[in-house]
Every structure is written in C-alpha cells, then in structure tokens.
N, C-alpha and C positions, 0 to 999 in steps of 0.2 A: 504494499500499499504506499502511496506517495506520502511524504512528509513535508511539512512547510518550513521555510525559512521566514522569520518574522522581522518586522521593523523593530530594532532593538531599542530598549529604554535604558539610556546610559546615565540617567541621573533623575532625582526626584522631581526637577523642575521641567524635564523633557516631556512634552506632549505629542510632538510630531517630528518627523525627519524628511528631508528631501533626498530623493534618489538622484545624485549628480550624474553618475555614469555606471552603466552595466559593464563589467569587465569580462563576463562570460555571456554565452548566447545559448539559446535553447538547443538542446541536443548534445552539448559538451558533456564530457565526463568530469565529474567533480570529485575531489578528494577532501576529506576532512582537513581543515585549515586552509583551504584555498581561498584566495580573496576573490569575491564574485562581484563586488560593487563598491562604489565610493558613496558614502552617506554624509549629508550635511545635517549636524545637530544643532542645538541652541548654542553650543560652545565652540565646536570645532568641526573640521572634515575628518572622517575616520574611514578606515578600511573595513568593510564587512566581510568577516570570514565564515565560511561554512562550517557548521558543526556536524554535517552529514557527509556521507559519500554516496555517489550514484550518478544517475543521469539527470541533468537539469532539464526537467520536463516542461516548465512553464515560467516565464516571467510575468508577473501579474500586472505590473504597472510600467509604463514607459519612463524613460529618463525625464527629469524635471517634475515628477509628481510628488506632492507633498502628501504623506501617508502617516495617519496616526500610529502611535507606538503599539506594538504587540499584534498588528494585523499581518496576515501572510502576504509577503511580497514576491515569493518564488516557491516552487514546488520541486523536490527532488525525490527520485525513486528509481525503480527499474522500468525500462522501456515497456510500454503497455499498462503501466500502473494507472489505475483511475484516479482523477484529480477531483476532489469534492466540488460540487457545484456552487455557483455564486461566489467564486473565490475573488472576483473582481468588485464586489459590492459590499458596502457597509454603511452604517448610519453616519459615519464620520467622514467618508470619502464621497465626493460628489459623483454619484453613479445614477443609473437609470432609476432604480428603485428609491434612492434617497431624494431625488429632486423632482421626479414626475408627479404631477397631481393626478387624482383619480381620473379626471376627465382626460388628461392627456395620455394616461396609460391606456384608457379604454380606446381612445382613438388610435393609438398606436397599434393595439392588437388587431384592429380592423384593417391595418394596411398590410397587404400581402408582400408588396415589394416596392423598393424605393422609386424605381423608374416609373412604375405604374402609378404610384401615388402622385409623383411630381407631375406626371402627364395629366392627371385628372384635376389636381388642385393648384398646380403652379408652384407649389411649396416642396421643399426638400425635407422629408421626415428626419428629425433629429431631436435629441433630448435637449432640455434647457441648458444643461451644462455644456453640451457640445457647441451650442449656439453662442453662449457666453464666451468660451475659450476661442472660438473662431473669430468673434467680434474683437476680442482682446489682441489677437495676434494677427488680425487682417487676412484671415484665410477664407477663400471662397469655398462654401460647403458642397458646391457642385464639383469641386476637384477632389473631394474626399471619398475614399472608398468605405462604404459602411460595413460594419461587422455584426450588428444587431441581429437578434434572432428573426426579426420581422423586417429586416431591410433598413432599420433606422441607423443614423450615424450616432456613435457614442462619443463621449469626451476623449477616450483614448485613441479613437481614429483620428481626431483633429490633432491631437499632440503628436501622433505617429507621422502625420503628414507635414508637420512643421519642420523647418530647416534644423540641422544638427547644431544647436546652440544652447549654452547653458542659460538657465532662468535669469541670472544676473545680467549676463550679456545681452539677452533679449530685451530686458528692461532698459538697460543703458541705450541700446540701439533705437528703441522706441522714443526714449526721452530726448535723445540727440537727433532723432530724425535721420538715421543713418540707414542707408540701402545695404542690408546684410549680404545681398547677392554680389555686392562688389568687394567684400571682406574675404580675405583668405585665412581661414582658421589654423591656428597652430597646434590644435588637438588631434587625436586620432581620427583618421578619415576626414580631416578638415573640420572638425568640430571647433566652433567659435567660443572663445572665453572672453572674459571681461578685458584681459590684457590685450587682446586683439584690437580693442576699440579705444586703447589709451591715447593714441595719437589722432583720433577723430576729433573734429571741432564742432561742438554743438551750434546749431543755428539759432537756438532760442534758450531761454532759461532752462537749466537742466534739473530734473527732480530724480534724484537717485534713491531708490528704496533701501531702507535699512536692512542690514544682514540680520540673521537670527541672533547672532552674538550682540549686535548693537541694540536690538530690541529688548533682549533680556537684561542687558546691562542697564539700559535706561529705566526699565521697570523696577529693578532692584535698588538702583540709586534713588528713585523717587520714593519708594518705600522707606529707604534709610532716612531721608530728609524729613519725611512726614512722621515717623514713629520714633526717632531717636533724638533726645535732647542734646544736641551737639555743641561743644564748646571747643574753641581753638586756642593754642598758645604757641608763640614763636620763641626761638631761643638761637643765639648765634654760637658757633663753634670755631675756634681757631684751628685751621686744618694744615697749618704750616709744617708741623713736625710729622704728621701722618703722611703728607705728600713726599716728605724727604725719606721716611721709612719705606714707602711704597717703592721709590726709585731705587733705594739700596737693595731691597729684596730682589727686585728684578735683575740688578747688575750682579748680584752674588749667587743667585739660584735659578734665575730664568723664569721665575713665577711671575706672571703678569696679573697680579690681583688689581681689580678695579676699586675705585673709591666706594662704589656701592657695596662691594664684598666686604670692605672694612665696616660699613655702616650696618649691613646685616648682622655681621658677627657681634658688633657692639650692642645692637638692639636686642639680640637673643640673650646675651649676658644680663643686660639691664632688665629685661622681662623676668629672668629668673630671680633677680633681686627685688622686683616689684611685681609680685604674682597677681595683684588686682588688675594690672593692665592686661594680664594674660587670661582674663576670666570672661564669663558670658553672663548677661543679665537673664534671669529665668523667672519672670513675674514677681515673686516675692522672696527670691534667693539669688545667690551668685553661684556659678559653677566654676571653680578654679581648675584650670586645665594643667595637667601634670607634665605635658610636653610643650615644647615651643615649636610651632609649625608656622613659618612666615610665608605669607603671600606676597609675591613680586608682581606688580602691575607691568604688564608688557603690551606695548602698542603693536598691533598687527594690521595687515591690510583689511582684515575682516572685521576689526574692532578691538576693543581692550580685553585682554585675558589676564587672569591672576593665577599662574601656576604656584604650587606650593612647594617650599623647601622644608621637608619634614626634619624634626629634631635639628634645627638649625644651630643650636648651642653646642651640639656634639662635634661639629666639624672643625678641623684645623683650618687655618685660613686658606692654604693652598688647595685642600680638598673642597672647601666651600667654593673657591673660585672656579674650580673645574665643574662642580655641579651646577652652579648658577649658569655658566655658559651653555651647558648641556640643556638645561631646562628652557632657557630663553630661545635657543635655536629650534627646539621642538615646538615651542609656542608659535614661532614664525612660520614653520613648515606645517603647521596644523597636525602635528603628530602626537599631541598629548593624550594620554589616557584619561578617562573620567576620574580615575583616583588622584591623578596629578593635578586636578582642578578643584578638589574639595578638601575640607578639613583644616583650613588655615585658622590660627588663633590670633593673629596680628598680621597687618599688611603694611607694606612700604611702597610708596609711589615716588619715583625719582624723575623729576623734570629739569634737573639742573642742566642737562646737556643742551637745552633750548634757551638757557640764559634766564630762567625764570628765578626771581629773588625772593618771592613769597606767594604762598597759595594756600587754599583751604581744601584739603582732600576730603572726599565724602567716605564715611565709615562703611565698611563692608560687613553687613549684618551676618551673624550675631556677634562679631567681634566688638571688643571695647574700645579700640582705637586704631588709628592708621597714622603713619609717619610720613609727611611730605618732605622730600629731600630737594633743596634748591641749588642754584649755581654757586660756585666758589668764586668769590670776588677778591680782587686786589685792593685792600683798604689800609689806610694809615692807622697804626695803633701805637700807644705808649707801652713800651717794654722796658722796665728798669730805668724809667725816667727819660728814655730816648724815643723819639718818634721814628717808627720803622714801618716798612710795607709788610703786611701779613696777608695769609690767605684765609678769608672769612667765609663761612657757609651758614645760611639760615636753615634750621629744621622747624617745620610747621607740624604740630601735633593736633589732630582732631580726636576728641574722646567723648565717650558716652558719659554724661554727668550723672547718670543713675548708678554707674559702676565706680567712678573715681570722682573726686572733687579737684579743684584747682591746685590745692596744695599737693595732693598725691601725685598728679600728673607732672607738676613742677619738679618734684623730687625725681621722678623717672626721667625727665629731660635733663636734669643735673648729672645723674648718673651716666647718661648717654654721652653728654659732652665731656665729662671727665675721661671717659674710656677713649673717645676720639682725640682728645688733646694729649693723652698719654698712651699712645697707640702700642707701646711695647706690652701693655696688659693684654692685648688681643692675641699675642703670640704665645701666651703661656698655656 
C-alpha cells in the first residue's frame, strides 16, 4: 500500500509551507534519506528528506503551492499500489471541494466535457480557485489543459501551465511589470529565481511581498512591543585594550576572533553572574534558566534570523569564534535546522558595522533582555590626566521590567563593561 510524505511541521509556529522545487519526479526510485524537494518554512528554506523507500508514485501539488502542515504532498510505494482518493483536496488547500459552492458543484456535475460546455455556454468550466490563479498570473484559461473528472480546469492545471518561476520571482516580475519571457532563468531547466530579476528596472513603484520570515518576525516583534514593558539603558565601553588583544591573538595564533565574539563571551559570563537577566517571566513567577543560550541576530536576504549558540559560556574564545562563523554562514545559506533557531535565553543584535551609535533593540519573547551592539568610535578621553584618543563603543540594553529593574540591569551592564575593558578575563 502506498504511504504518504507530508508537509513537515518544523516548529510550533509553523502552519504551512511552500513547495519551492521538486527534486524528484513521478516514477523515480527513492531511497530513505533521499532529498525529494525544497520547502520554504516560516524561518528558512529546508531540504525535505524522504523517510521511505520505493517508487515515487505521485506528487500531489505543483511547485509554488502553499500547503498546510501534515497534509500529504507525495506518495511512495510499489508500482501499482493504490493511492487513496482525494489526496489533492483538503479544507485548508484551495481545491474543488473547498471552494465550490453547492450551486457551482451541481452545475459542474452536469457538464460532461469542457469543449462541449464551452461551445454551449461560451464559458470555460473551471473552479473558482483556478479562475483566481489564472487572473493573478495573467493566464488564458483557454490555453490550459483540464484534468477535472468532468472536464473542468483545476487550480493545479493553471499552476502547471505557468512558466517555471519561483513564487517570489513571479511576484517581483508582476510588480516591476517585467516580461518574464525575456528573462533567462539561472535555475534548473531555465527556472527563474528572484536573483534573475535583480538588474531589472521597475517602471513604477514596486510592491515586494514579505517573505515568510519577515511576516513571522514582524508578528513576533509587534507582540513583544504590545505585551512587554520594555526599558532601555545605554552604557559606553572603552574597547581600546580589547582591540589590541584581538590583534595580538591573531598575530600569535592566527585565531581571527571578531569583536562580536568577545561580546558574546563577555555577555555569557555576565549572564551567569546575573541570572535574573537569564530568566523568563511566567505569569506570577520567574523561570531561571540553568544554561546560557545566546541568540545572534543575523540579517539574510530573506529576512532576520536569530540562530542560537548553545551553552555560550562553555566555549573558549577560539572555539566560540569558529562556531559563530559556522552558524552565521548556515543562516545566510538557509541551512539552519529548526533546533538551531529555538531555545535562546538572551539575544544580541550587532549593527556596529553600519556605523550605528545607539538604538533600541526589541526583546525576543520570552527572553528577559536583548543587547544592542553599536559602532566603535574614536573619541577623546582623559586617561591619567592626559587627553588621548580611545576606541569607545555604546551598548544598548532593552529589558523586561517585570523581570529586572533599572538597578539590576545596570549592574549587569557594569559587569559586561568590566569584562570588555579587562579582556584578559575572557581568556581564562
């Protein structure tokens, strides 16, 4: 009997996924562990591995379809195995049963064949979903081959007749009024990606739809602002000695640790000394976290991701530097696993490379705080009575006032600054 491959649920917040590309076709022999498709979730693009072996009997949905989690998207078994009926329909996916009214359904049942109905009524039998998609994509229904049981055109028929183009690229092309027939796609079999439209010039204002990551980030940040009484505090750290130590470490050992690596290490130690900053508000109590897992905000082409460095306080500086580079690269390549995007107890957002000298980061619920890292500025300072140039950096802390008050957060910042201004402590 055929067995189904379902749209995976990779996190509590995930409700649906988009089939970006099928990497296997019907009739292919599949082994357990083979990658059969690329799926876009609310956080990243992931490879979908088959947990079954056998013949790929059916691909339920075409590329570009948004499918609710846990619904079957493919069937695998032995040649000749029966596939359960209605595998292409569900209450959550726009299908014939989901969108047809009783009247439309009855009318459709009376239509024996598309050509016959078109000849008698002048209209092409098609489901409402098919009409909507055809209108959105500018597809003439007369050019679409129907596959409905009674000769009607289904949504999947319209999608299958569309050019090989990703959903994002299609939306960009529509917004920029670009003729995609003139675009040479860089993907397999000429598939058009958003990058292929990068140099096209819009002829009017451009409306670029949000990615799933941007949508979920916006939703969570709004919830944070509306539900958490946030207070911000700024403090300045003299980074002169740290920069000198950073250069010495590189010259002597070849370890190229970034300023951010030092900050993560210092923050992890400070969180251990001030456990209230590493706790979670829980209605009428606080949950103190025994481990320090630091979320690192990473800007990607698809939106902001916050991968997690687990047990950040346990790393040596060199090991931490290697690990952060690995995590950041995986984030930018959309290769992070769901586990690498959850479980942080405190977050750090660094915008110093853009010259920002102060900002107010938004707390990532349910954490108690987030540290904003700003640019290092060359500023005059008095040292032992002499005016000298020093490398000064502002740290901006946003914290949940239900968890910590101003004095406690200030003590945390003082500990952090002390570690950064006496950086040899970070090497112990």
